[in-house]
C-alpha positions in Angstrom: -2.6 -31.6 -4.7 -5.3 -30.0 -6.1 -6.7 -26.5 -5.1 -9.8 -27.7 -3.2 -7.2 -29.8 -1.3 -5.0 -26.4 -0.3 -8.2 -24.7 0.6 -9.6 -27.3 2.7 -6.3 -28.0 4.5 -5.4 -25.5 7.0 -7.5 -22.7 7.8 -7.5 -19.7 10.4 -8.3 -20.1 14.5 -8.7 -16.5 15.5 -8.2 -13.1 13.5 -5.3 -14.2 11.4 -7.3 -14.6 8.2 -4.6 -12.2 6.4 -2.2 -14.8 7.2 -4.2 -17.7 5.9 -5.2 -15.9 2.8 -1.7 -14.9 1.4 0.2 -18.1 2.1 -2.8 -19.9 0.1 -2.9 -17.6 -2.6 1.0 -17.7 -3.2 1.2 -21.5 -2.9 -2.2 -21.8 -5.4 -0.5 -19.6 -7.7 3.2 -20.6 -8.0 3.0 -24.1 -5.9 5.0 -25.6 -3.1 8.7 -24.2 -2.9 8.2 -21.9 -5.4 6.8 -18.8 -3.8 10.5 -18.0 -3.0 13.9 -19.2 -3.3 15.2 -20.8 -0.5 18.9 -22.0 -0.2 19.9 -24.4 3.2 23.2 -23.6 4.5 24.1 -25.3 7.6 21.0 -24.9 10.2 19.8 -21.4 8.2 17.4 -21.1 5.6 18.5 -17.9 3.0 15.0 -16.7 1.3 15.2 -14.4 -1.4 11.6 -13.0 -2.4 10.4 -12.0 -5.6 11.2 -8.2 -4.7 15.0 -9.2 -4.2 14.8 -8.7 -0.1 17.1 -11.2 1.6 16.0 -12.6 4.8 17.4 -15.4 7.1 15.7 -18.1 9.3 16.9 -20.8 11.5 15.3 -23.9 12.8 14.8 -22.3 16.4 13.1 -19.4 14.3 10.6 -21.8 12.6 9.5 -23.1 15.9 9.5 -20.5 17.8 7.5 -18.4 15.3 5.1 -21.1 14.4 4.5 -22.2 18.3 1.5 -20.0 18.4 0.6 -19.2 14.9 -3.3 -20.0 15.2 -3.4 -22.0 12.3 -5.7 -25.1 11.9 -4.7 -28.0 9.9 -7.1 -30.8 8.5 -6.5 -34.2 9.7 -6.8 -37.1 7.0 -7.1 -41.2 7.0 -5.9 -41.4 4.1 -2.0 -42.3 3.9 -1.5 -40.1 0.6 -3.3 -37.1 1.5 -1.2 -37.3 5.1 1.6 -37.1 2.8 0.8 -34.2 1.3 -0.4 -32.4 4.3 2.8 -32.9 5.8 4.7 -31.1 3.0 2.2 -28.7 2.5 2.5 -27.9 6.5 5.9 -27.5 6.9 5.8 -25.1 3.5 2.8 -23.3 5.5 5.4 -23.0 8.6 8.3 -21.5 6.5 5.8 -19.0 4.5 4.4 -17.7 8.3 7.8 -17.4 9.5 9.1 -15.9 6.5 6.3 -13.2 6.9 7.5 -12.6 10.4 10.9 -11.8 9.8 10.0 -9.7 6.5 7.8 -7.6 8.7 10.3 -7.0 11.4 13.2 -6.2 9.0 11.6 -4.4 6.5 8.3 -2.8 8.4 5.1 -2.8 6.7 2.8 -0.2 5.6 5.4 2.5 7.2 5.4 1.2 10.6 8.0 -0.6 12.2 7.9 -3.8 14.2 9.6 -6.3 16.9 9.5 -9.5 16.2 6.6 -10.2 18.7 4.6 -6.8 17.4 4.6 -8.5 13.9 3.2 -12.1 15.3 0.6 -10.1 17.4 -0.5 -7.5 14.5 -0.6 -10.7 11.9 -2.8 -13.0 14.2 -4.8 -10.4 16.3 -4.9 -6.9 15.2 -4.8 -7.2 11.6 -3.2 -5.3 8.4 -4.0 -3.9 5.3 -5.4 -6.6 3.0 -4.9 -4.3 -0.3 -1.2 -4.7 0.4 -0.9 -8.2 2.0 1.3 -9.4 -1.0 4.3 -7.6 0.2 4.4 -9.8 3.2 5.8 -12.4 1.0 7.7 -10.2 -1.3 5.2 -10.7 -4.4 3.7 -7.8 -6.8 -0.1 -7.9 -8.2 -1.1 -7.6 -11.6 -2.6 -4.3 -11.1 -1.9 -1.4 -9.4 -5.4 -1.0 -7.6 -7.9 -3.9 -6.6 -10.8 -4.3 -9.0 -14.0 -3.3 -7.3 -15.9 -6.4 -7.1 -18.7 -7.1 -9.9 -21.4 -10.0 -11.4 -19.3 -9.4 -14.5 -15.9 -11.0 -12.9 -17.3 -14.0 -11.6 -16.6 -15.9 -15.0 -13.2 -14.7 -14.9 -12.4 -15.3 -11.5 -13.7 -19.2 -12.2 -10.4 -19.7 -14.1 -7.5 -17.6 -11.9 -5.8 -18.8 -9.6 -4.5 -17.8 -6.3 -6.9 -14.5 -6.3 -7.4 -12.6 -3.3 -10.9 -11.2 -2.5 -11.8 -8.9 0.7 -14.4 -7.1 2.5 -13.8 -4.7 4.7 -13.5 -7.0 7.6 -12.6 -10.6 6.1 -10.4 -11.7 3.5 -10.0 -14.7 1.5 -8.5 -16.8 -1.2 -10.4 -17.4 -4.6 -8.9 -20.2 -6.6 -10.0 -22.6 -9.8 -13.7 -21.8 -9.2 -13.6 -22.1 -5.3 -12.9 -19.7 -2.5 -12.6 -20.1 1.0 -15.0 -20.1 3.9 -13.1 -20.6 7.2 -11.4 -24.2 5.5 -14.5 -24.9 3.5 -13.8 -24.5 -0.7 -17.5 -22.8 -1.3 -18.1 -23.1 -5.0 -18.0 -19.4 -6.9 -21.8 -19.2 -8.0 -23.8 -16.4 -10.0 -23.5 -14.1 -6.7 -20.8 -12.2 -5.0 -19.2 -14.3 -2.4 -20.5 -13.2 1.1 -17.4 -13.1 3.7 -18.5 -13.2 7.4 -21.6 -11.8 6.5 -20.6 -9.0 4.4 -20.3 -9.3 0.5 -16.7 -9.1 -1.0 -16.0 -5.7 -2.0 -12.5 -5.9 -3.9 -10.1 -8.5 -5.7 -6.8 -8.7 -6.9 -4.5 -11.2 -8.4 -1.1 -12.2 -8.1 1.5 -11.7 -11.0 
């Protein structure tokens, strides 16, 4: 399962680019089942994030939270790719539910949320993308994001799971590609254009 496969296996249906970007970045950076620690106890998943926060989810939570997650997944005729997609999709659903529960319990950017409010903001209203890593209990390598410059492209082609954003849109870049609504576009010699605007900032997960 290479980076291009992950980038092209699911994408946003509505205004949930933040959700797609952070889940893809985390999986590309750390790998499936390695973004956070999961312990199964009876019908519950006990999740310990890298920032030490702990949440609990049930199978019912996973189903209800993901019933309208507005994520679109690819369809692969190849048997091996189908199996890979099944593994990926299951983990993406777990990540989405973990994000919702984390926001519900711990808030985000000083605001408190109910479960439905968290889902609504993730799918429709949008969130402050400069702190997106906190949704999955992650850290970033620098305190502030880098202002995007052409001189950064050479370095970015070598990095995995980088978040790249403009004022209106955020995507993942990894191993020489960046995402354009489910298409892996090679990082060329120009600043990526995100929904018609040049990328302004980027940061790398720790």
